[in-house]
LODREN-476693 format. One record per residue (C-alpha): residue number from 1; residue in one letter; x, y, z. Coordinates in pm, whole numbers, padded with zeros to 5 digits. Layout:
// LODREN-476693
<n:NUM res:a c1:X c2:Y c3:Z>
...
This chain:
// LODREN-476693
<n:1 res:m c1:00037 c2:00041 c3:00022>
<n:2 res:v c1:00143 c2:00320 c3:-00144>
<n:3 res:k c1:00051 c2:00741 c3:-00044>
<n:4 res:g c1:-00223 c2:00811 c3:-00269>
<n:5 res:q c1:-00366 c2:00477 c3:-00326>
<n:6 res:k c1:-00798 c2:00416 c3:-00296>
<n:7 res:v c1:-00851 c2:00119 c3:-00036>
<n:8 res:v c1:-01184 c2:-00037 c3:00126>
<n:9 res:c c1:-01264 c2:-00069 c3:00497>
<n:10 res:i c1:-01316 c2:-00447 c3:00514>
<n:11 res:n c1:-01265 c2:-00452 c3:00920>
<n:12 res:a c1:-01448 c2:-00202 c3:01124>
<n:13 res:t c1:-01506 c2:-00383 c3:01421>
<n:14 res:f c1:-01287 c2:-00163 c3:01717>
<n:15 res:p c1:-01332 c2:-00236 c3:02072>
<n:16 res:s c1:-01453 c2:00049 c3:02345>
<n:17 res:f c1:-01132 c2:00160 c3:02419>
<n:18 res:i c1:-01015 c2:00229 c3:02055>
<n:19 res:r c1:-01318 c2:00393 c3:02033>
<n:20 res:a c1:-01229 c2:00643 c3:02342>
<n:21 res:l c1:-00920 c2:00742 c3:02167>
<n:22 res:y c1:-01047 c2:00784 c3:01826>
<n:23 res:k c1:-01232 c2:01039 c3:01739>
<n:24 res:q c1:-01293 c2:00869 c3:01336>
<n:25 res:l c1:-01276 c2:00518 c3:01267>
<n:26 res:p c1:-01348 c2:00388 c3:00923>
<n:27 res:v c1:-01679 c2:00268 c3:00823>
<n:28 res:k c1:-01659 c2:-00117 c3:00658>
<n:29 res:d c1:-01747 c2:-00090 c3:00256>
<n:30 res:e c1:-01632 c2:00280 c3:00278>
<n:31 res:t c1:-01347 c2:00361 c3:00028>
<n:32 res:y c1:-01067 c2:00563 c3:00178>
<n:33 res:t c1:-00762 c2:00772 c3:-00018>
<n:34 res:i c1:-00398 c2:00684 c3:00182>
<n:35 res:r c1:-00263 c2:00972 c3:00314>
<n:36 res:e c1:00086 c2:00828 c3:00493>
<n:37 res:v c1:00171 c2:00481 c3:00513>
<n:38 res:f c1:00417 c2:00421 c3:00872>
<n:39 res:l c1:00597 c2:00140 c3:01073>
<n:40 res:g c1:00373 c2:00150 c3:01349>
<n:41 res:r c1:00262 c2:-00040 c3:01657>
<n:42 res:e c1:00078 c2:-00385 c3:01697>
<n:43 res:k c1:-00116 c2:-00270 c3:01942>
<n:44 res:v c1:-00172 c2:00054 c3:02104>
<n:45 res:v c1:00005 c2:-00006 c3:02453>
<n:46 res:r c1:00257 c2:00133 c3:02638>
<n:47 res:g c1:00592 c2:-00029 c3:02481>
<n:48 res:g c1:00419 c2:-00225 c3:02239>
<n:49 res:e c1:00691 c2:-00443 c3:02052>
<n:50 res:t c1:00593 c2:-00554 c3:01738>
<n:51 res:a c1:00542 c2:-00372 c3:01422>
<n:52 res:t c1:00272 c2:-00349 c3:01157>
<n:53 res:v c1:00185 c2:-00155 c3:00858>
<n:54 res:g c1:00003 c2:00179 c3:00981>
<n:55 res:l c1:-00229 c2:00383 c3:00776>
<n:56 res:l c1:-00319 c2:00767 c3:00782>
<n:57 res:l c1:-00626 c2:00836 c3:00529>
<n:58 res:t c1:-00719 c2:01155 c3:00414>
<n:59 res:e c1:-01080 c2:01129 c3:00466>
<n:60 res:l c1:-01034 c2:01104 c3:00883>
<n:61 res:t c1:-00768 c2:01281 c3:01103>
<n:62 res:n c1:-00752 c2:01209 c3:01474>
<n:63 res:p c1:-00582 c2:01334 c3:01807>
<n:64 res:p c1:-00164 c2:01271 c3:01876>
<n:65 res:d c1:-00136 c2:00912 c3:01950>
<n:66 res:p c1:-00089 c2:00931 c3:02393>
<n:67 res:f c1:00170 c2:00618 c3:02348>
<n:68 res:h c1:00412 c2:00724 c3:02096>
<n:69 res:q c1:00685 c2:01030 c3:02157>
<n:70 res:g c1:00647 c2:01255 c3:01885>
<n:71 res:k c1:00284 c2:01241 c3:01916>
<n:72 res:q c1:00251 c2:01087 c3:01556>
<n:73 res:e c1:-00162 c2:01103 c3:01486>
<n:74 res:l c1:-00351 c2:00772 c3:01563>
<n:75 res:g c1:-00398 c2:00553 c3:01221>
<n:76 res:f c1:-00516 c2:00240 c3:01169>
<n:77 res:t c1:-00323 c2:-00106 c3:01052>
<n:78 res:s c1:-00340 c2:-00143 c3:00703>
<n:79 res:e c1:-00509 c2:-00527 c3:00743>
<n:80 res:r c1:-00813 c2:-00326 c3:00798>
<n:81 res:f c1:-00848 c2:-00220 c3:00427>
<n:82 res:a c1:-00797 c2:-00375 c3:00091>
<n:83 res:p c1:-00647 c2:-00178 c3:-00205>
<n:84 res:i c1:-00931 c2:-00111 c3:-00465>
<n:85 res:e c1:-00671 c2:00023 c3:-00714>
<n:86 res:e c1:-00294 c2:-00118 c3:-00777>
<n:87 res:l c1:-00092 c2:00197 c3:-00735>
<n:88 res:p c1:-00180 c2:00541 c3:-00778>
<n:89 res:p c1:-00127 c2:00701 c3:-01141>
<n:90 res:e c1:00218 c2:00844 c3:-01021>
<n:91 res:e c1:00338 c2:00536 c3:-00867>
<n:92 res:a c1:00215 c2:00314 c3:-01147>
<n:93 res:q c1:00388 c2:00543 c3:-01413>
<n:94 res:a c1:00703 c2:00624 c3:-01159>
<n:95 res:g c1:00743 c2:00165 c3:-01178>
<n:96 res:e c1:00708 c2:00146 c3:-01524>
<n:97 res:l c1:00995 c2:00416 c3:-01616>
<n:98 res:a c1:01224 c2:00276 c3:-01326>
<n:99 res:g c1:01162 c2:-00097 c3:-01439>
<n:100 res:a c1:01151 c2:-00426 c3:-01242>
<n:101 res:g c1:01443 c2:-00434 c3:-00982>
<n:102 res:s c1:01525 c2:-00060 c3:-00980>
<n:103 res:d c1:01536 c2:00095 c3:-00672>
<n:104 res:k c1:01287 c2:00371 c3:-00776>
<n:105 res:a c1:01009 c2:00089 c3:-00808>
<n:106 res:h c1:00969 c2:00117 c3:-00466>
<n:107 res:a c1:00949 c2:00453 c3:-00413>
<n:108 res:g c1:00729 c2:00590 c3:-00188>
<n:109 res:y c1:00660 c2:00290 c3:-00011>
<n:110 res:w c1:00793 c2:00384 c3:00328>
<n:111 res:t c1:00671 c2:00771 c3:00422>
<n:112 res:n c1:00651 c2:00974 c3:00745>
C-alpha cells in the first residue's frame, strides 16, 4: 500500500477503548485514500514491541497517539483495508519508467 492509493475498509470492528481514543473511525465497505504509510506498533499499549504497517487516511483525522513520543496521529493497521487499485497513477508511471528491480520501483512505500 502506498500514499495516494484507494482502499476499502474490510474490518471496522473496534473495541470500546479504541472508540474512546479516536475521533473518527473507518466504516466497513467505505472507500478511503491513503494519506501516509508508516511503521507502527501492533497494539496501542505502552511499550508495544511488534510492528505493523500503519495508515493515515485523507478522509479521517484523529488526535495524537498518547503513547508515541513524537505524538504521531493515531492511525490504522493496513490489515483493516483492501486495495481498490494497484497503485495511484503517479506511482504506476514511476514503476514503468524505473523498470523491475530498480530502487525507484519501490519509491514511496515508506513515508512519514
